[in-house]
C-alpha positions, 0 to 999 in steps of 0.5 A: 798697654800700647806698643810700637812693635809686637813679635810673635814666634820663637824665643830661645836660650842659646848656649854659645861656644867660641872655639879656636878650632872645632875641627880639632876637638877635643883639642884646642881652646874654648875662647868665649862661652856664653848664655843668651836669649836667642830666637828670631822674633825674640831677638828682633824685639830685644834689638828694636827695644834696645834702640828705643821702641816699645816692644812685646813678645808672644812665644811659648816656653816650657815651665822650666828653668830655661823657660824662666831665663828666656822670659827674664832675658827679654824683660831685661831688654825692656820687652813686655812678656805678659803675653808669653805662654807656659807649656807645662811638661814641654821643654823650653827651646835651648840651642847649643851654638858652635862658632868657629873662631877662625871663619865665624862659621856657626853650627846649631844643635837644637837640644830638644826636637820638640819645642813649644810653638805659637799658633794663631789660637794662642795669640792675644789679638786684642793685645797685638791690635794695639801695636803699630807693627806686628812681626811674625817669624817662621816658627808660627804654626800655620803662618797664613792663618796668623796673617789672616787675623793680623791683616784684619787689625790694622798694624803693618805686618812684617814677616821673617821667612824665606821663600823659594822661587816657584813655590811662593806662598800665598800668604805673601799678599797678606804681608806689608814688609817681607825680609828673608835671607838670600841663602839660595847660592845664586842669590848670595854670588849674584846681588843682580839676581837677588835684587830681581828676586826682591822685585819679583817678591814685592809684586806678589803683595808686599810693599816692601821686599828685602833680601839680606846678603850677610856681610854684603849688605842687602837688596830690596824693593820698596815704594820708592823703588829698588835699592842695594845697601853695601855691608859694613866692615867690622871685626866680626866675632860672631854673626848669630842673631844678626839677621834678627837684629836687622829686622828689629832695626828696620822695624824701628826705622819703619816706625819712624816713617823712613824710606825703605832704603834708609830702614834697611841702611840702619838696619845693616849698621845695627847688624854689623855692630851686633856681630862684634860680640858673641851671641846675638843679644851681648852686641845689641846697639842703642840708636845713638850708637848706630847713628854714630857708627853711620855718621863715622862712615859718612852715611847721612840719613834721617838718623841724623835728625 
């Protein structure tokens, strides 16, 4: 099977509770409740598939009801799950997500500490080699070993992970596109510092490095030079999975040969739209919806063609 993008990493079931005021528990109202698929690489693949890419996922799940729900959820998004792995006797990853309706703050409570993970030995590399882009998240066991295998195959390699200044992993030299979140406080509060960090990460190997800034958009450095993309104002319900949607949408733009700044602008718009619903999957937009959203904000780009 020839695919556009293959994701490798975590797939979960998210049980989401939107609470009027979590600080008042057990009082207060439950405003919304939803059960959806989650996980970094898995939601990125669901997002890219919704946009129109042909996607596959390599993840490990338990041979249980949540595991079957994880696979069914991906399949319902058009993602091929034929290379996902069942781990008998091991519980599938289930995450409780408490969302504060007042602030949008989220609290993640993994139901099981032990969760099935994918390693380089688990990956069907012949299957992965047929993709144009491989997207790995930081839940892959021995990520560097997996990246060394991926690097030998030919597809562009994207990674969803965070790095700490001064402790940069050697595997950055094996990555084509690095996308991390600017969770370090100085990066969040100082976009200039975040941009300098993206430039520095790019110098370590990737042809593009992007740091997401939540509601403030993102900064990055690509072959065309440094760029900044402001965030888009929307009526936010829940930001769960928005970063994962960003990755999937960025990969969609990369498939089309867009410049790094255009990929990032499209990805910011897709991520913003996803936050208007509860959970990481309920608000996944189509490419036409993202293009219309950008057009409504006078953002011209390759998505118009």
